Residue, then its C-alpha position, 0 to 999 in steps of 0.5 A: x490782531x485776533x479774530x481777524x479772517x481773510x476771506x478770499x472770493x470764490x472763483x468758478x472753475x469752468x472745468x469741474x463745477x456744476x451747472x448750478x454753479x456756472x449759472x451764477x456767472x454773469x451772462x451764463x443761464x441755464x442753457x449756456x450752463x448746460x452747454x458748457x457741461x455738455x463741451x467739456x465732457x469732450x474738450x478740456x477747458x484750458x482757459x476762458x477763451x475755450x468757451x468761444x467754441x460753444x454756441x451762444x457764448x462770444x468773446x464779449x461774454x468771455x471777457x466778463x468772466x475772466x476774474x470770475x473764473x479758473x480753468x485747467x492750465x497746460x503744464x509742459 
């Protein structure tokens, strides 16, 4: 068919997206977004579970973000 476009959903990149973009995630407001940005300056975010190391972000929040985010993956 002509004129058809496939649109893929945008997934927020936990390691590189700005605080403004991180705030769009459910359960992540300005303070948590700022904490994520500060955390990743010294700790690479390799998977969403790394967010549980940040004060105020628990496993329930992380579980809700899995399908909405991408992060760095280790390559061995």
